[in-house]
C-alpha positions in Angstrom: -150.2 -141.0 -302.7 -150.3 -139.1 -299.4 -150.3 -140.8 -296.0 -152.8 -138.0 -294.9 -156.2 -139.6 -295.3 -158.1 -139.2 -292.0 -161.6 -138.9 -293.4 -164.0 -141.5 -294.7 -166.6 -139.0 -296.0 -165.6 -136.6 -298.8 -165.6 -132.9 -298.1 -168.4 -130.8 -299.7 -167.5 -127.3 -298.6 -164.0 -126.0 -298.5 -162.3 -122.7 -297.6 -158.9 -121.6 -298.6 -156.7 -119.5 -296.4 -153.9 -117.7 -298.3 -151.1 -116.5 -296.0 -148.5 -114.0 -297.0 -147.5 -110.3 -297.1 -146.4 -110.8 -300.7 -150.0 -111.4 -301.8 -151.5 -108.4 -299.9 -148.7 -106.1 -301.1 -149.2 -107.0 -304.8 -145.8 -108.5 -305.2 -147.2 -111.9 -306.0 -150.3 -112.6 -308.0 -152.3 -115.2 -306.1 -152.8 -118.4 -308.2 -153.4 -121.2 -305.7 -157.0 -120.3 -304.9 -157.9 -120.2 -308.5 -156.2 -123.6 -309.2 -157.9 -125.2 -306.2 -161.3 -123.8 -307.2 -161.3 -125.3 -310.7 -159.7 -128.6 -309.4 -162.3 -129.0 -306.7 -165.1 -128.0 -309.0 -164.2 -130.9 -311.3 -164.6 -133.5 -308.5 -167.8 -132.0 -307.1 -166.5 -130.0 -304.1 -167.5 -126.4 -303.5 -164.9 -123.8 -302.8 -167.0 -121.6 -300.5 -164.6 -118.9 -299.2 -161.1 -117.5 -299.9 -159.5 -115.5 -297.1 -156.1 -113.7 -297.4 -154.2 -112.7 -294.3 -150.7 -111.3 -293.7 -147.8 -113.1 -292.0 -149.2 -112.1 -288.5 -149.6 -115.0 -286.1 -152.7 -113.8 -284.4 -154.6 -113.1 -287.6 -153.7 -116.6 -289.0 -154.9 -118.3 -285.8 -158.1 -116.3 -285.6 -159.1 -116.8 -289.3 -158.1 -120.5 -289.3 -160.3 -121.1 -286.2 -163.3 -119.4 -287.9 -162.9 -121.3 -291.2 -162.3 -124.6 -289.4 -165.6 -124.3 -287.6 -167.6 -123.2 -290.7 -166.5 -125.6 -293.4 -165.9 -129.3 -294.0 -162.2 -128.6 -294.7 -159.7 -125.7 -294.8 -156.7 -125.6 -297.1 -153.9 -123.2 -296.2 -151.4 -121.9 -298.7 -148.0 -120.4 -297.9 -145.7 -119.8 -295.0 -144.2 -123.3 -294.5 -140.7 -122.6 -295.7 -137.4 -122.2 -293.8 -137.3 -118.4 -293.1 -138.4 -116.3 -290.2 -141.6 -115.2 -291.9 -142.8 -118.8 -292.4 -145.0 -119.1 -289.4 -147.9 -121.1 -290.7 -147.1 -124.4 -289.0 -146.7 -122.7 -285.6 -150.0 -120.9 -286.1 -151.8 -124.1 -287.0 -150.4 -125.8 -283.9 -151.6 -122.9 -281.8 -155.0 -122.9 -283.4 -155.4 -126.5 -282.2 -153.5 -126.0 -279.0 -150.9 -128.7 -279.7 -147.1 -128.4 -279.8 -145.0 -128.0 -283.0 -142.5 -130.8 -283.1 -139.9 -132.2 -285.4 -141.3 -135.1 -287.3 -138.9 -138.0 -287.0 -139.9 -139.8 -290.2 -139.5 -136.5 -292.1 -136.1 -135.9 -290.6 -135.0 -139.3 -291.7 -136.3 -138.8 -295.3 -134.5 -135.4 -295.4 -131.3 -136.8 -294.0 -131.3 -139.6 -296.6 -131.9 -137.1 -299.4 -129.7 -134.2 -298.4 -127.1 -136.0 -296.3 -126.7 -135.4 -292.5 -124.1 -132.6 -293.0 -126.5 -130.7 -295.2 -129.5 -130.9 -292.9 -129.4 -127.2 -291.9 -131.4 -125.4 -289.3 -133.7 -124.1 -292.1 -134.3 -127.6 -293.4 -135.0 -128.9 -290.0 -137.5 -126.1 -289.6 -139.4 -127.5 -292.6 -139.6 -130.9 -290.9 -141.8 -129.6 -288.0 -145.4 -130.6 -287.9 -148.2 -130.0 -285.4 -148.4 -132.8 -282.9 -150.8 -135.4 -284.2 -150.7 -134.2 -287.8 -150.1 -136.5 -290.7 -147.5 -135.5 -293.3 -148.8 -134.8 -296.8 -146.3 -136.2 -299.3 -146.2 -135.1 -302.9 -144.1 -135.6 -305.9 -142.8 -132.0 -306.2 -141.3 -131.6 -302.7 -139.4 -133.6 -300.2 -140.8 -131.3 -297.4 -144.3 -132.3 -296.4 -147.5 -130.4 -295.9 -149.7 -131.5 -293.0 -153.2 -132.6 -292.2 -154.6 -132.0 -288.8 -158.3 -132.4 -288.1 -159.9 -130.9 -291.2 -157.1 -128.5 -292.1 -154.7 -129.2 -295.0 -151.5 -127.2 -294.7 -149.9 -126.6 -298.2 -147.0 -124.7 -299.6 -147.4 -121.4 -301.3 -145.2 -122.3 -304.3 -147.8 -123.0 -307.0 -146.3 -126.2 -308.5 -145.9 -127.7 -305.0 -149.4 -126.6 -303.9 -150.8 -128.3 -307.0 -149.0 -131.5 -306.3 -150.0 -131.5 -302.7 -153.6 -131.0 -303.6 -153.5 -133.8 -306.2 -152.1 -136.1 -303.5 -155.2 -135.7 -301.3 -157.8 -135.1 -303.9 -159.6 -138.3 -303.1 -160.8 -136.7 -299.8 -162.6 -134.0 -301.8 -164.2 -136.1 -304.5 -167.9 -136.4 -303.9 -168.6 -138.7 -306.9 -170.8 -136.0 -308.4 -168.6 -133.7 -310.5 -169.8 -130.2 -311.3 -170.2 -129.3 -315.0 -170.6 -125.9 -316.7 -171.5 -124.5 -320.0 -171.5 -120.9 -321.3 -173.7 -118.8 -323.6 -172.8 -115.7 -325.5 -175.1 -112.8 -324.4 -174.5 -109.8 -326.6 -177.2 -107.7 -325.0 -177.2 -105.4 -322.0 -177.7 -107.3 -318.8 -180.6 -105.0 -317.9 -182.6 -106.2 -320.9 -182.8 -109.8 -319.7 -182.2 -109.5 -315.9 -185.8 -110.2 -314.9 -186.2 -113.2 -317.2 -182.9 -114.7 -316.1 -184.0 -114.3 -312.5 -187.3 -116.1 -313.3 -185.4 -119.0 -314.9 -183.0 -119.3 -311.9 -186.0 -119.4 -309.6 -187.2 -122.6 -311.3 -183.9 -124.5 -310.7 -182.6 -124.5 -307.1 -179.8 -127.0 -307.9 -178.5 -125.1 -311.0 -176.4 -122.0 -310.7 -176.8 -119.3 -313.3 -174.4 -116.4 -313.5 -174.2 -113.5 -315.8 -170.8 -111.9 -316.6 -170.6 -108.8 -318.8 -167.5 -108.3 -320.9 -167.9 -105.0 -322.7 -170.6 -102.5 -321.9 -171.8 -99.6 -324.0 -173.4 -99.6 -327.5 -172.0 -103.0 -328.4 -172.3 -105.1 -325.2 -170.8 -108.5 -324.9 -171.0 -111.0 -322.1 -171.5 -114.6 -321.1 -174.1 -116.5 -319.1 -172.6 -119.4 -317.2 -174.8 -122.4 -316.2 -173.3 -125.0 -313.7 -174.5 -128.0 -311.7 -174.1 -131.7 -311.4 -177.0 -132.7 -313.7 -175.8 -132.4 -317.3 -179.2 -133.0 -318.7 -180.8 -130.3 -316.6 -177.9 -127.9 -317.5 -178.6 -128.5 -321.2 -182.4 -127.9 -320.6 -181.7 -124.6 -318.8 -179.2 -123.6 -321.6 -181.9 -124.1 -324.2 -184.4 -122.1 -322.2 -182.0 -119.2 -321.8 -181.0 -119.2 -325.5 -184.7 -119.0 -326.5 -185.2 -116.1 -324.1 -182.2 -114.2 -325.5 -183.4 -114.8 -329.1 -186.8 -113.3 -328.2 -185.1 -110.3 -326.6 -183.0 -109.7 -329.7 -186.2 -109.5 -331.8 -187.7 -106.8 -329.7 
């Protein structure tokens, strides 16, 4: 488990900041926000925003400050490797106005693992953390992420990102997991839009979404119902199914 737990109350709202030119250029298909969204959903935490910025220091700092102020927690993804374009740790340090320093315990772990002669400048670069941050240790990497204030700094490599999130998932578990169910809706959305809106208006704590698949003469789609109350979700599902059957008869 991580040494990074600074919070006694679970986070309810989370934003993810994806950092990297490779995502914005289309070289890399972003996967970490999707993985985090479904993982957090399962423990009752809401992913409220995904922001993507290039490897530009000022944009990382500006966006991080905004997200930090607006949400319970922020997860960053990418830019903590050994090369010149890995600037996330410095940007996080500057966002909180603290120095970026080599972390002595991490240097020791890396020295023991690689050997002193193999502790290159690039590897030492990955042992730097914002002053006051706690290292986030995971099973998939010897190089740590970091937790400072309410910001979790993770790697961009998907299997490392997933492992780092798993190591701190307890800080996001609200004890009220979200659940979802889906209904096939082989009708044009326009034919049931008003009725679906009326049903949604009855249940403030249930989220109903309509997602068309194929349009035209043979429409397909799904209606998704989610929330924390499984009994209420099932009741809403039955209400929507009845409404759809009535629509198919007309």
